[in-house]
Kinemage of the C-alpha trace (Angstrom):
@kinemage 1
@onewidth
@group {chain A} dominant
@subgroup {mainchain}
@vectorlist {calphas} color= white
{ca met a 1} P 97.506 61.724 112.882
{ca ala a 2} L 95.158 64.611 112.202
{ca glu a 3} L 93.270 64.584 108.898
{ca val a 4} L 92.523 67.909 107.193
{ca ile a 5} L 89.072 67.848 105.547
{ca lys a 6} L 88.500 70.374 102.767
{ca met a 7} L 85.335 71.660 101.104
{ca pro a 8} L 84.506 68.881 98.601
{ca arg a 9} L 83.505 69.357 94.964
{ca leu a 10} L 80.077 67.696 94.999
{ca ser a 11} L 79.088 68.559 91.435
{ca asp a 12} L 80.869 69.215 88.159
{ca thr a 13} L 79.937 72.910 88.263
{ca met a 14} L 80.488 73.480 91.965
{ca glu a 15} L 82.971 76.231 92.795
{ca glu a 16} L 81.826 76.988 96.321
{ca gly a 17} L 79.582 75.443 98.961
{ca val a 18} L 77.527 76.482 101.959
{ca val a 19} L 77.524 74.443 105.159
{ca ser a 20} L 73.800 74.154 105.700
{ca gln a 21} L 74.050 72.208 108.958
{ca trp a 22} L 76.753 70.578 111.049
{ca leu a 23} L 75.636 67.155 112.327
{ca lys a 24} L 78.736 66.802 114.485
{ca lys a 25} L 80.279 69.318 116.847
{ca val a 26} L 83.815 69.845 118.101
{ca gly a 27} L 84.729 67.068 120.517
{ca asp a 28} L 82.366 64.456 119.039
{ca lys a 29} L 83.645 61.012 118.098
{ca val a 30} L 83.500 60.385 114.367
{ca ser a 31} L 83.504 57.018 112.617
{ca glu a 32} L 84.074 56.329 108.949
{ca gly a 33} L 80.735 56.718 107.176
{ca asp a 34} L 79.229 59.129 109.731
{ca ile a 35} L 77.508 62.182 108.255
{ca leu a 36} L 79.545 65.254 109.185
{ca ala a 37} L 77.457 67.984 107.641
{ca glu a 38} L 74.885 68.963 105.053
{ca ile a 39} L 76.484 71.029 102.283
{ca glu a 40} L 74.461 73.193 99.919
{ca thr a 41} L 75.879 73.358 96.419
{ca asp a 42} L 74.744 75.202 93.313
{ca lys a 43} L 72.408 72.325 92.587
{ca ala a 44} L 71.271 70.641 95.799
{ca thr a 45} L 71.866 70.130 99.489
{ca met a 46} L 73.860 66.935 100.058
{ca glu a 47} L 75.067 64.950 103.032
{ca phe a 48} L 78.838 64.835 103.422
{ca glu a 49} L 80.237 61.793 105.211
{ca ser a 50} L 83.533 61.207 106.964
{ca phe a 51} L 86.159 58.899 105.507
{ca tyr a 52} L 88.148 58.783 108.757
{ca asp a 53} L 87.818 57.647 112.367
{ca gly a 54} L 88.697 59.967 115.225
{ca thr a 55} L 87.534 63.066 117.066
{ca leu a 56} L 86.261 66.267 115.435
{ca leu a 57} L 88.940 68.709 116.620
{ca his a 58} L 88.143 71.848 114.638
{ca ile a 59} L 85.359 73.345 112.507
{ca ala a 60} L 86.601 76.023 110.128
{ca ile a 61} L 83.373 76.959 108.311
{ca glu a 62} L 80.302 77.954 110.328
{ca glu a 63} L 76.750 77.069 109.348
{ca gly a 64} L 75.418 79.394 106.665
{ca val a 65} L 78.882 80.503 105.537
{ca thr a 66} L 80.004 80.100 101.928
{ca ala a 67} L 83.499 78.803 101.201
{ca asp a 68} L 85.433 77.935 98.052
{ca val a 69} L 86.063 74.353 97.046
{ca asp a 70} L 89.264 72.961 98.673
{ca ser a 71} L 89.181 75.494 101.518
{ca leu a 72} L 89.558 74.120 105.062
{ca leu a 73} L 86.307 72.560 106.270
{ca cys a 74} L 87.285 70.755 109.471
{ca ile a 75} L 90.013 68.674 111.121
{ca ile a 76} L 89.630 65.121 112.478
{ca gly a 77} L 92.288 63.496 114.656
{ca asp a 78} L 93.079 61.942 118.029
{ca glu a 79} L 91.534 63.541 121.097
{ca gly a 80} L 93.873 66.196 122.525
{ca glu a 81} L 96.099 66.191 119.428
{ca asp a 82} L 97.942 69.434 118.613
{ca ile a 83} L 96.566 70.781 115.326
{ca ser a 84} L 98.171 74.227 115.447
{ca gln a 85} L 100.475 73.445 112.529
{ca his a 86} L 97.516 72.522 110.336
{ca leu a 87} L 95.722 75.727 111.288
{ca asn a 88} L 98.834 77.793 110.575
{ca gln a 89} L 99.133 76.276 107.123
{ca thr a 90} L 95.564 77.217 106.208
{ca glu a 91} L 95.654 80.787 107.514
{ca asp a 92} L 96.792 83.698 105.365
{ca glu a 93} L 100.548 84.135 105.423
{ca pro a 94} L 100.430 87.855 106.268
{ca lys a 95} L 98.454 87.117 109.423
{ca gln a 96} L 101.081 84.686 110.729
{ca leu a 97} L 104.215 86.566 109.615
{ca asp a 98} L 103.019 90.099 110.130
{ca leu a 99} L 104.491 90.592 113.624
{ca val a 100} L 107.745 88.850 112.834
{ca asp a 101} L 108.199 90.951 109.715
{ca gln a 102} L 107.600 94.093 111.724
{ca ile a 103} L 110.333 93.137 114.168
{ca asn a 104} L 112.734 92.319 111.338
{ca glu a 105} L 111.979 95.614 109.651
{ca gln a 106} L 112.591 97.414 112.920
{ca glu a 107} L 115.910 95.590 113.389
{ca glu a 108} L 116.961 96.516 109.842
{ca ser a 109} L 115.986 100.125 110.433
{ca val a 110} L 118.399 100.247 113.404
{ca ser a 111} L 121.373 99.701 111.092
{ca leu a 112} L 120.126 101.504 107.988
{ca glu a 113} L 118.165 104.533 109.029
{ca pro a 114} L 120.884 106.466 110.953
{ca val a 115} L 122.311 107.388 107.553
{ca leu a 116} L 119.032 109.004 106.519
{ca ile a 117} L 117.666 110.578 109.675
{ca ser a 118} L 118.968 112.294 112.767
{ca asn a 119} L 119.674 110.560 116.064
{ca glu a 120} L 116.736 112.356 117.672
{ca glu a 121} L 114.316 110.935 115.135
{ca gln a 122} L 115.885 107.504 115.400
{ca lys a 123} L 115.152 106.856 119.055
{ca pro a 124} L 111.323 106.424 119.007
{ca glu a 125} L 111.498 103.787 116.263
{ca ile a 126} L 114.001 101.413 117.942
{ca thr a 127} L 112.934 101.603 121.593
{ca gln a 128} L 112.339 98.349 123.434
{ca glu a 129} L 108.891 99.666 124.370
{ca glu a 130} L 107.856 99.213 120.721
{ca leu a 131} L 109.596 95.923 120.228
{ca ala a 132} L 108.275 94.386 123.430
{ca pro a 133} L 104.569 94.564 122.550
{ca ser a 134} L 105.254 92.901 119.204
{ca ile a 135} L 107.188 90.118 120.886
{ca gln a 136} L 104.467 89.661 123.483
{ca glu a 137} L 101.745 89.572 120.828
{ca asn a 138} L 103.706 86.959 118.939
{ca asp a 139} L 103.505 84.722 122.021
{ca ile a 140} L 99.699 84.869 122.115
{ca asp a 141} L 97.949 81.721 120.932
{ca phe a 142} L 95.665 83.317 118.353
{ca ser a 143} L 94.186 79.911 117.516
{ca lys a 144} L 92.057 80.429 120.647
{ca val a 145} L 90.785 83.750 119.348
{ca glu a 146} L 87.664 83.283 117.215
{ca tyr a 147} L 86.773 85.940 114.646
{ca ile a 148} L 83.008 85.908 114.034
{ca thr a 149} L 81.983 87.163 110.610
{ca met a 150} L 78.560 87.949 109.155
{ca pro a 151} L 77.190 84.493 108.251
{ca arg a 152} L 75.478 83.627 104.977
{ca leu a 153} L 72.054 82.549 106.287
{ca ser a 154} L 70.458 82.002 102.887
{ca asp a 155} L 71.622 81.196 99.383
{ca thr a 156} L 70.848 84.735 98.166
{ca met a 157} L 72.125 86.636 101.192
{ca glu a 158} L 74.870 89.155 100.454
{ca glu a 159} L 74.510 91.392 103.501
{ca gly a 160} L 72.847 91.293 106.904
{ca thr a 161} L 71.621 93.737 109.534
{ca ile a 162} L 72.254 93.245 113.247
{ca ser a 163} L 68.781 93.565 114.687
{ca thr a 164} L 69.644 92.916 118.341
{ca trp a 165} L 72.774 91.937 120.266
{ca leu a 166} L 71.870 89.441 122.991
{ca lys a 167} L 75.393 89.505 124.451
{ca lys a 168} L 77.553 92.498 125.321
{ca val a 169} L 81.312 93.021 125.487
{ca gly a 170} L 82.731 91.262 128.523
{ca asp a 171} L 80.031 88.573 128.710
{ca asp a 172} L 80.994 84.917 128.887
{ca val a 173} L 79.779 82.965 125.876
{ca asn a 174} L 79.146 79.242 125.706
{ca glu a 175} L 78.764 77.158 122.578
{ca gly a 176} L 75.096 77.282 121.592
{ca asp a 177} L 74.368 80.671 123.184
{ca ile a 178} L 72.455 83.112 120.977
{ca leu a 179} L 74.771 86.012 120.131
{ca ala a 180} L 72.473 88.178 118.056
{ca glu a 181} L 69.383 88.418 115.889
{ca ile a 182} L 70.304 89.020 112.240
{ca glu a 183} L 67.928 90.378 109.611
{ca thr a 184} L 68.564 88.900 106.166
{ca asp a 185} L 66.897 89.457 102.818
{ca lys a 186} L 64.287 86.853 103.730
{ca ala a 187} L 63.830 86.642 107.496
{ca thr a 188} L 65.156 87.607 110.931
{ca met a 189} L 67.078 84.702 112.432
{ca glu a 190} L 68.874 83.940 115.671
{ca phe a 191} L 72.640 83.505 115.315
{ca glu a 192} L 74.291 81.237 117.855
{ca ser a 193} L 77.893 80.906 118.933
{ca phe a 194} L 79.949 77.861 118.020
{ca tyr a 195} L 82.691 78.718 120.513
{ca asp a 196} L 83.299 79.095 124.245
{ca gly a 197} L 85.039 82.170 125.608
{ca lys a 198} L 84.532 85.839 126.367
{ca leu a 199} L 83.035 88.367 123.956
{ca ile a 200} L 85.855 90.935 123.706
{ca his a 201} L 84.736 92.968 120.707
{ca ile a 202} L 81.554 93.931 118.861
{ca gly a 203} L 82.309 95.371 115.449
{ca val a 204} L 78.791 96.132 114.201
{ca lys a 205} L 76.213 98.124 116.128
{ca glu a 206} L 72.517 97.290 116.256
{ca gly a 207} L 70.770 98.493 113.096
{ca glu a 208} L 73.945 98.518 111.010
{ca thr a 209} L 74.232 96.516 107.791
{ca val a 210} L 77.430 94.809 106.648
{ca asn a 211} L 78.368 92.408 103.881
{ca val a 212} L 78.612 88.665 104.365
{ca asp a 213} L 81.998 87.570 105.781
{ca glu a 214} L 82.744 90.954 107.348
{ca leu a 215} L 83.883 90.909 110.978
{ca ile a 216} L 81.061 91.411 113.487
{ca ala a 217} L 82.518 90.146 116.777
{ca ile a 218} L 85.518 88.503 118.464
{ca ile a 219} L 85.354 85.723 121.060
{ca ser a 220} L 88.495 84.705 122.932
{ca ser a 221} L 89.305 81.918 125.377
{ca val a 222} L 92.686 83.524 126.239
{ca asp a 223} L 93.454 86.782 128.026
{ca ile a 224} L 93.787 89.302 125.210
{ca asp a 225} L 92.439 92.772 124.594
{ca ala a 226} L 90.428 93.762 121.569
{ca glu a 227} L 93.199 95.901 120.077
{ca gln a 228} L 95.621 92.962 119.977
{ca ala a 229} L 92.982 90.725 118.403
{ca leu a 230} L 92.084 93.330 115.770
{ca ala a 231} L 95.759 93.925 114.965
{ca asn a 232} L 96.164 90.211 114.302
{ca tyr a 233} L 92.981 90.075 112.190
{ca asn a 234} L 93.883 93.000 109.965
{ca ser a 235} L 96.585 91.892 107.560
{ca glu a 236} L 96.528 95.267 105.785
{ca pro a 237} L 99.235 97.911 106.423
{ca ala a 238} L 97.205 99.157 109.358
{ca ala a 239} L 99.749 98.118 112.000
{ca pro a 240} L 102.181 100.992 111.272
{ca glu a 241} L 99.291 103.430 111.573
{ca ala a 242} L 98.467 102.045 114.970
{ca lys a 243} L 102.056 102.765 116.080
{ca glu a 244} L 101.780 106.339 114.900
{ca asn a 245} L 98.613 106.770 116.907
{ca ile a 246} L 100.330 105.495 120.033
{ca leu a 247} L 103.321 107.792 119.540
{ca ser a 248} L 101.091 110.794 118.961
{ca asp a 249} L 99.425 110.460 122.391
{ca thr a 250} L 95.998 110.148 120.704
{ca pro a 251} L 94.513 106.738 121.565
{ca ile a 252} L 92.165 106.639 118.588
{ca asp a 253} L 91.558 102.892 118.713
{ca ile a 254} L 90.854 102.995 122.443
{ca val a 255} L 88.320 105.785 122.046
{ca asp a 256} L 86.501 103.929 119.261
{ca glu a 257} L 86.336 100.764 121.337
{ca thr a 258} L 84.972 102.656 124.313
{ca glu a 259} L 82.247 104.187 122.191
{ca ser a 260} L 81.175 100.779 120.926
{ca val a 261} L 81.063 99.237 124.415
{ca glu a 262} L 79.192 101.897 126.362
{ca pro a 263} L 75.870 101.646 124.494
{ca asp a 264} L 75.744 97.907 125.175
{ca leu a 265} L 76.331 98.430 128.881
{ca asn a 266} L 73.595 101.013 129.112
{ca ile a 267} L 71.072 98.959 127.193
{ca ser a 268} L 71.638 95.790 129.166
{ca asp a 269} L 69.869 97.113 132.243
{ca lys a 270} L 66.560 97.473 130.456
{ca arg a 271} L 66.637 95.678 127.128
{ca val a 272} L 63.576 95.861 124.913
{ca phe a 273} L 63.209 93.088 122.361
{ca ala a 274} L 61.429 94.344 119.274
{ca ser a 275} L 61.586 93.824 115.532
{ca pro a 276} L 63.118 96.597 113.399
{ca leu a 277} L 59.722 97.447 111.939
{ca ala a 278} L 58.154 97.610 115.408
{ca lys a 279} L 60.893 100.016 116.542
{ca lys a 280} L 60.250 102.200 113.486
{ca ile a 281} L 56.485 102.284 114.077
{ca ala a 282} L 57.009 103.041 117.769
{ca ala a 283} L 59.254 105.982 116.896
{ca glu a 284} L 56.669 107.348 114.451
{ca lys a 285} L 53.821 106.995 116.945
{ca asn a 286} L 55.902 108.112 119.941
{ca ile a 287} L 55.182 104.836 121.778
{ca asp a 288} L 57.283 103.684 124.752
{ca leu a 289} L 58.172 100.061 123.893
{ca ser a 290} L 58.974 99.274 127.520
{ca thr a 291} L 55.241 99.513 128.278
{ca ile a 292} L 54.270 97.031 125.546
{ca ser a 293} L 53.953 93.284 126.083
{ca gly a 294} L 55.334 91.403 123.078
{ca ser a 295} L 53.519 88.449 121.504
{ca gly a 296} L 56.517 87.179 119.544
{ca asp a 297} L 59.037 84.550 120.550
{ca asn a 298} L 60.607 85.219 123.954
{ca gly a 299} L 58.389 88.271 124.433
{ca arg a 300} L 59.633 89.994 121.246
{ca ile a 301} L 57.491 92.988 120.221
{ca val a 302} L 56.198 92.774 116.641
{ca lys a 303} L 54.101 95.078 114.448
{ca ser a 304} L 50.788 93.496 115.444
{ca asp a 305} L 51.422 94.420 119.106
{ca leu a 306} L 51.345 98.100 118.149
{ca asp a 307} L 48.289 98.079 115.908
{ca asn a 308} L 45.800 98.699 118.731
{ca val a 309} L 47.920 101.048 120.832
{ca asp a 310} L 46.266 104.419 121.335
{ca ala a 311} L 48.411 107.059 119.697
{ca thr a 312} L 48.206 109.631 116.999
{ca pro a 313} L 49.078 107.657 113.889
{ca ile a 314} L 51.755 109.171 111.702
{ca asn a 315} L 51.616 107.721 108.221
{ca glu a 316} L 50.100 104.493 109.528
{ca pro a 317} L 51.262 101.468 107.449
{ca thr a 318} L 48.636 99.617 105.450
{ca val a 319} L 49.583 96.851 103.018
{ca asp a 320} L 53.374 97.133 102.598
{ca glu a 321} L 56.179 99.639 102.855
{ca asp a 322} L 56.102 100.501 99.175
{ca thr a 323} L 52.454 101.555 99.524
{ca asp a 324} L 53.338 103.418 102.730
{ca asn a 325} L 55.922 105.545 100.949
{ca thr a 326} L 53.375 106.643 98.339
{ca glu a 327} L 50.766 107.474 100.926
{ca gln a 328} L 53.225 109.452 103.033
{ca thr a 329} L 54.297 111.496 100.056
{ca ile a 330} L 50.783 112.292 98.859
{ca thr a 331} L 49.000 112.915 102.169
{ca pro a 332} L 50.450 116.370 102.987
{ca thr a 333} L 49.354 117.785 99.613
{ca met a 334} L 45.944 116.071 99.559
{ca lys a 335} L 44.772 117.599 102.846
{ca pro a 336} L 45.721 121.275 102.756
{ca ser a 337} L 44.696 123.530 105.588
{ca ala a 338} L 44.105 127.268 105.500
{ca asn a 339} L 46.289 127.673 108.597
{ca ile a 340} L 49.241 125.743 107.219
{ca thr a 341} L 51.619 126.968 104.570
{ca lys a 342} L 51.666 124.639 101.609
{ca ser a 343} L 55.054 123.041 101.076
{ca glu a 344} L 56.468 119.955 99.476
{ca ser a 345} L 57.689 117.279 101.858
{ca phe a 346} L 58.719 113.643 101.853
{ca asp a 347} L 60.142 110.893 103.990
{ca glu a 348} L 63.119 108.769 103.036
{ca ile a 349} L 63.289 105.206 104.321
{ca asp a 350} L 66.440 103.152 103.985
{ca asn a 351} L 65.956 100.094 101.813
{ca asn a 352} L 66.245 97.005 103.975
{ca ser a 353} L 67.987 93.793 103.005
{ca met a 354} L 64.803 92.173 101.689
{ca arg a 355} L 63.918 95.056 99.379
{ca lys a 356} L 67.492 95.204 98.041
{ca ala a 357} L 67.417 91.474 97.357
{ca ile a 358} L 64.029 91.714 95.616
{ca ser a 359} L 65.315 94.556 93.446
{ca lys a 360} L 68.466 92.733 92.463
{ca arg a 361} L 66.919 89.325 91.761
{ca leu a 362} L 63.863 90.582 89.858
{ca ser a 363} L 65.958 92.979 87.781
{ca gln a 364} L 68.332 90.141 86.978
{ca ser a 365} L 65.410 87.894 86.027
{ca lys a 366} L 63.650 90.484 83.855
{ca phe a 367} L 66.796 91.569 82.025
{ca thr a 368} L 68.358 88.138 81.507
{ca ala a 369} L 65.386 85.824 80.890
{ca pro a 370} L 63.411 86.537 77.685
{ca his a 371} L 59.884 86.637 79.127
{ca tyr a 372} L 56.737 86.000 77.178
{ca tyr a 373} L 53.191 85.603 78.490
{ca leu a 374} L 50.310 83.229 77.807
{ca ser a 375} L 46.814 83.834 79.189
{ca val a 376} L 43.801 81.549 79.404
{ca glu a 377} L 40.280 82.029 80.773
{ca phe a 378} L 38.209 79.071 81.895
{ca ser a 379} L 35.074 78.145 83.806
{ca met a 380} L 35.242 77.782 87.590
{ca asp a 381} L 31.693 76.495 88.075
{ca asn a 382} L 32.772 72.896 88.650
{ca ala a 383} L 35.666 74.018 90.889
{ca ile a 384} L 33.241 76.032 93.062
{ca ala a 385} L 30.912 73.053 93.428
{ca phe a 386} L 33.884 70.744 94.105
{ca arg a 387} L 35.230 73.025 96.854
{ca glu a 388} L 31.829 73.293 98.570
{ca gln a 389} L 31.464 69.535 98.588
{ca tyr a 390} L 35.044 68.967 99.759
{ca asn a 391} L 34.685 71.484 102.606
{ca ser a 392} L 31.523 69.748 103.792
{ca ile a 393} L 33.761 67.018 105.200
{ca pro a 394} L 34.289 67.635 108.959
{ca asn a 395} L 37.601 69.288 109.934
{ca thr a 396} L 38.461 69.855 106.293
{ca lys a 397} L 38.821 73.134 104.481
{ca ile a 398} L 40.575 74.065 101.253
{ca ser a 399} L 40.854 77.216 99.167
{ca phe a 400} L 40.764 77.759 95.418
{ca asn a 401} L 44.497 78.479 95.608
{ca asp a 402} L 45.065 74.998 97.044
{ca ile a 403} L 43.220 73.512 94.064
{ca val a 404} L 45.393 75.544 91.653
{ca ile a 405} L 48.597 74.379 93.394
{ca lys a 406} L 47.571 70.728 93.223
{ca ala a 407} L 46.433 70.992 89.597
{ca cys a 408} L 49.717 72.690 88.615
{ca ala a 409} L 51.739 70.001 90.347
{ca ile a 410} L 49.973 67.231 88.418
{ca ala a 411} L 50.193 69.139 85.120
{ca leu a 412} L 53.944 69.608 85.619
{ca arg a 413} L 54.332 65.817 85.676
{ca glu a 414} L 53.114 65.757 82.090
{ca his a 415} L 55.162 68.777 80.979
{ca pro a 416} L 58.645 68.499 82.531
{ca lys a 417} L 60.045 71.249 80.294
{ca val a 418} L 57.935 73.737 82.233
{ca asn a 419} L 59.476 72.349 85.439
{ca ser a 420} L 62.979 73.200 84.235
{ca gln a 421} L 65.932 75.460 84.996
{ca trp a 422} L 68.332 77.128 82.582
{ca ser a 423} L 72.112 77.324 82.819
{ca asp a 424} L 74.608 78.426 80.192
{ca asp a 425} L 75.614 74.919 79.156
{ca lys a 426} L 72.708 72.737 80.286
{ca thr a 427} L 68.937 72.718 80.815
{ca arg a 428} L 67.860 70.907 83.957
{ca leu a 429} L 64.558 68.996 83.759
{ca asn a 430} L 63.451 68.434 87.341
{ca his a 431} L 61.686 65.184 88.181
{ca his a 432} L 60.750 66.508 91.615
{ca ile a 433} L 58.039 69.146 91.814
{ca his a 434} L 58.627 71.889 94.406
{ca ile a 435} L 56.096 74.703 94.060
{ca gly a 436} L 56.876 78.119 95.506
{ca val a 437} L 53.914 80.160 96.744
{ca ala a 438} L 54.451 83.936 96.826
{ca val a 439} L 53.469 85.457 100.197
{ca gly a 440} L 53.346 89.210 100.747
{ca val a 441} L 54.856 90.461 104.021
{ca glu a 442} L 55.406 93.926 105.451
{ca asp a 443} L 58.912 94.300 104.061
{ca gly a 444} L 58.304 92.756 100.656
{ca leu a 445} L 57.814 89.240 99.406
{ca val a 446} L 58.897 85.734 100.399
{ca val a 447} L 58.325 82.483 98.525
{ca pro a 448} L 57.969 79.446 100.814
{ca val a 449} L 58.176 76.137 98.989
{ca ile a 450} L 55.832 73.139 99.064
{ca lys a 451} L 58.181 70.225 98.493
{ca phe a 452} L 56.918 67.321 96.352
{ca ala a 453} L 53.592 69.089 95.884
{ca asp a 454} L 52.316 66.445 93.439
{ca ser a 455} L 52.329 63.821 96.194
{ca glu a 456} L 50.562 66.019 98.787
{ca ser a 457} L 46.805 65.965 99.383
{ca leu a 458} L 44.662 69.076 99.074
{ca his a 459} L 44.204 69.164 102.838
{ca ser a 460} L 47.950 68.876 103.415
{ca ile a 461} L 48.670 71.653 100.908
{ca asn a 462} L 46.144 73.891 102.670
{ca ser a 463} L 47.766 73.260 106.068
{ca met a 464} L 51.277 73.981 104.764
{ca val a 465} L 50.281 77.168 102.938
{ca arg a 466} L 48.458 78.548 105.996
{ca asp a 467} L 51.397 77.705 108.251
{ca phe a 468} L 53.900 79.286 105.845
{ca ala a 469} L 51.816 82.462 105.579
{ca val a 470} L 51.632 82.904 109.359
{ca arg a 471} L 55.329 82.288 109.936
{ca ala a 472} L 56.361 84.371 106.929
{ca lys a 473} L 54.709 87.456 108.408
{ca ser a 474} L 56.535 86.918 111.728
{ca lys a 475} L 59.832 86.156 109.899
{ca lys a 476} L 60.064 82.665 111.341
{ca leu a 477} L 60.578 80.703 108.129
{ca arg a 478} L 63.683 78.521 107.994
{ca pro a 479} L 66.127 78.925 105.071
{ca asp a 480} L 65.344 75.424 103.774
{ca glu a 481} L 61.629 76.349 103.585
{ca ile a 482} L 62.195 79.198 101.115
{ca glu a 483} L 64.691 77.522 98.787
{ca gly a 484} L 64.595 74.924 96.042
{ca ser a 485} L 61.412 75.809 94.120
{ca thr a 486} L 61.041 74.514 90.557
{ca phe a 487} L 57.827 76.419 89.710
{ca thr a 488} L 56.132 79.436 91.293
{ca ile a 489} L 52.523 80.580 91.765
{ca ser a 490} L 51.471 84.144 92.572
{ca asn a 491} L 47.830 84.773 93.475
{ca leu a 492} L 46.495 88.317 93.563
{ca gly a 493} L 42.967 87.217 92.742
{ca met a 494} L 42.169 87.263 96.463
{ca phe a 495} L 42.750 91.031 96.323
{ca gly a 496} L 40.297 91.505 93.459
{ca ile a 497} L 42.894 91.614 90.665
{ca asn a 498} L 41.354 90.167 87.505
{ca glu a 499} L 44.525 89.622 85.496
{ca phe a 500} L 48.245 90.385 85.880
{ca thr a 501} L 51.729 89.245 84.858
{ca ser a 502} L 54.576 88.233 87.151
{ca ile a 503} L 58.360 88.232 86.846
{ca ile a 504} L 59.906 84.754 86.800
{ca asn a 505} L 61.429 83.640 90.087
{ca gln a 506} L 64.764 82.391 88.793
{ca pro a 507} L 66.214 79.843 88.413
{ca asn a 508} L 62.643 78.671 87.624
{ca ser a 509} L 61.548 78.778 84.002
{ca ala a 510} L 57.945 79.843 84.637
{ca ile a 511} L 55.579 81.537 87.076
{ca leu a 512} L 51.769 81.379 87.090
{ca ser a 513} L 49.699 84.476 87.875
{ca val a 514} L 46.248 83.701 89.301
{ca gly a 515} L 43.444 86.244 88.934
{ca ser a 516} L 40.089 86.564 90.693
{ca ile a 517} L 36.909 84.578 90.049
{ca arg a 518} L 34.351 86.762 88.231
{ca lys a 519} L 30.711 86.337 87.361
{ca lys a 520} L 30.118 87.238 83.737
{ca pro a 521} L 27.979 86.254 80.737
{ca val a 522} L 29.380 83.168 79.044
{ca val a 523} L 28.259 81.096 76.056
{ca ile a 524} L 27.459 77.449 76.821
{ca asp a 525} L 25.893 75.290 74.117
{ca asp a 526} L 25.205 78.391 72.013
{ca lys a 527} L 23.280 79.955 74.887
{ca ile a 528} L 24.274 82.988 76.936
{ca thr a 529} L 24.243 82.334 80.657
{ca ile a 530} L 25.914 83.646 83.817
{ca gly a 531} L 29.045 81.746 84.719
{ca asn a 532} L 32.114 82.003 86.949
{ca thr a 533} L 35.448 82.436 85.202
{ca met a 534} L 39.075 82.856 86.138
{ca lys a 535} L 42.110 84.083 84.165
{ca leu a 536} L 45.549 82.530 84.477
{ca thr a 537} L 48.683 84.045 82.959
{ca leu a 538} L 51.842 81.990 82.527
{ca ala a 539} L 55.153 83.868 82.268
{ca cys a 540} L 57.726 81.693 80.462
{ca asp a 541} L 61.468 81.828 79.893
{ca his a 542} L 61.809 81.393 76.131
{ca arg a 543} L 65.247 79.824 76.566
{ca thr a 544} L 63.644 76.701 78.038
{ca ile a 545} L 59.925 76.886 77.207
{ca asp a 546} L 58.701 77.407 73.659
{ca gly a 547} L 55.270 78.822 72.972
{ca val a 548} L 53.787 75.433 72.068
{ca thr a 549} L 55.150 73.876 75.272
{ca gly a 550} L 53.642 76.606 77.427
{ca ser a 551} L 50.321 76.419 75.590
{ca leu a 552} L 50.039 72.652 76.043
{ca phe a 553} L 50.760 73.029 79.754
{ca leu a 554} L 47.957 75.589 80.124
{ca gln a 555} L 45.558 73.321 78.239
{ca thr a 556} L 46.345 70.463 80.598
{ca leu a 557} L 45.986 72.766 83.618
{ca lys a 558} L 42.664 74.069 82.317
{ca gly a 559} L 41.374 70.505 82.000
{ca tyr a 560} L 42.210 69.738 85.634
{ca leu a 561} L 40.705 72.966 86.965
{ca glu a 562} L 37.482 72.680 84.976
{ca asn a 563} L 37.145 69.076 86.150
{ca pro a 564} L 38.809 69.163 89.597
{ca val a 565} L 37.705 65.642 90.545
{ca thr a 566} L 40.421 64.417 88.154
{ca ile a 567} L 43.191 65.749 90.441
{ca leu a 568} L 42.094 63.212 93.074
{ca val a 569} L 42.520 60.269 90.737
């Protein structure tokens, strides 16, 4: 007998969960105690094991998708067992009864409506031509029609942009095939199919942005057209409107479907794989992407491939898009020409998913967490000497930022309140130390996380940070690599910034801003001498970190940085 597995409640505050990864696929044998999936809750990512023996017959929630507690997760039963009744029970009632209700309404209208309308008006509504399609549609096994919605590829993702479709309408799709590349608020990721069948409908064009859980495509393993599938998917009173369109000899739905298919067919002959930013730069510079050889994965063209292409640069990007906008606005008025009429001008660039996410999360952090700031200046002379000596070891190289990360990790051991997270009813003191390192990319900012940073060596930290920085700029970071931080470090000192303040990366309680190393006169043993100093600024959430707690943490951190040999002990 088939067993219906629902989304479990893995914590006392859990109301919904995200399937981070399926460790079993449809058709696999499952034994009691086997790990079915990894489920991300509001607190952690946990392994979810099976309590039954059998075969995994159905997966209801795709990887990256969020679902409420007690919603259908999967079905386990005997191989070949009919599970249609279980699927029918879990689907929305309007979707299953819609067609039957329409027929019943039509049958009732046959006996009731002649009193209200003329015989001439009555005929189109009771013809067998209208009833027959409904009856035929009711015979279709819609359990073999898979509705693909925009997946939730990160914990903060609320919408996604289809960067590239790798399949077109009419293509056969196998489980594991890459359907599309989706741009989220943090990275561009490949989205694979979990079903076999034919791609019969694409609902979102390349470059369009839709909310999570909105329909993006339909895959079917039965012979069905897109209109029938869409009619079954839409449980709203859209079905009567479709009838009116058919009766009015204006095939609106057919025209729309044709328009969405034709671009895919034309593109397929000569597809160019390029990132959204690369496409934008190519359009500005009037560059033919088909002549460019991409250096990204699978020959994908990225921004760096266009940097050295000979063309007349139009508002050439420098550091990030925010800076670009300012430069584009100012340039026309800063370089007037006697032959050109002066006029105000500007460019408008649509905010991408990353910038929208940054705006929302930082605004939420600034307006909900009561920030206060603590600054400290200390000597870096010993740290400079320590780094030179450490880098003298063959095949070893570390940066000052690596030393700061390691020192913070050790200091957090002694001050767990700084390594905390606030919620309305509880304060969470984390025993694990996961340090997020802010990395600037072309579209904004990402924060890859060094897990268990206190147990990592300086050399290991350096390797991870360098790897994260490279992959962050090419949008190749995995979701699990940018989630779960308990403390954050932002370093603008490498850009010559002496001192600055940062906005807390919630749900963290603090973020450390690292300034540049400066030579300046300092007083040592009542004598003025030239020394190297650095300023650190700690932004704290006053709900979890009091001023004394933050000050003691900075004192401990200062001790480790001014005597860096102690972080090796």
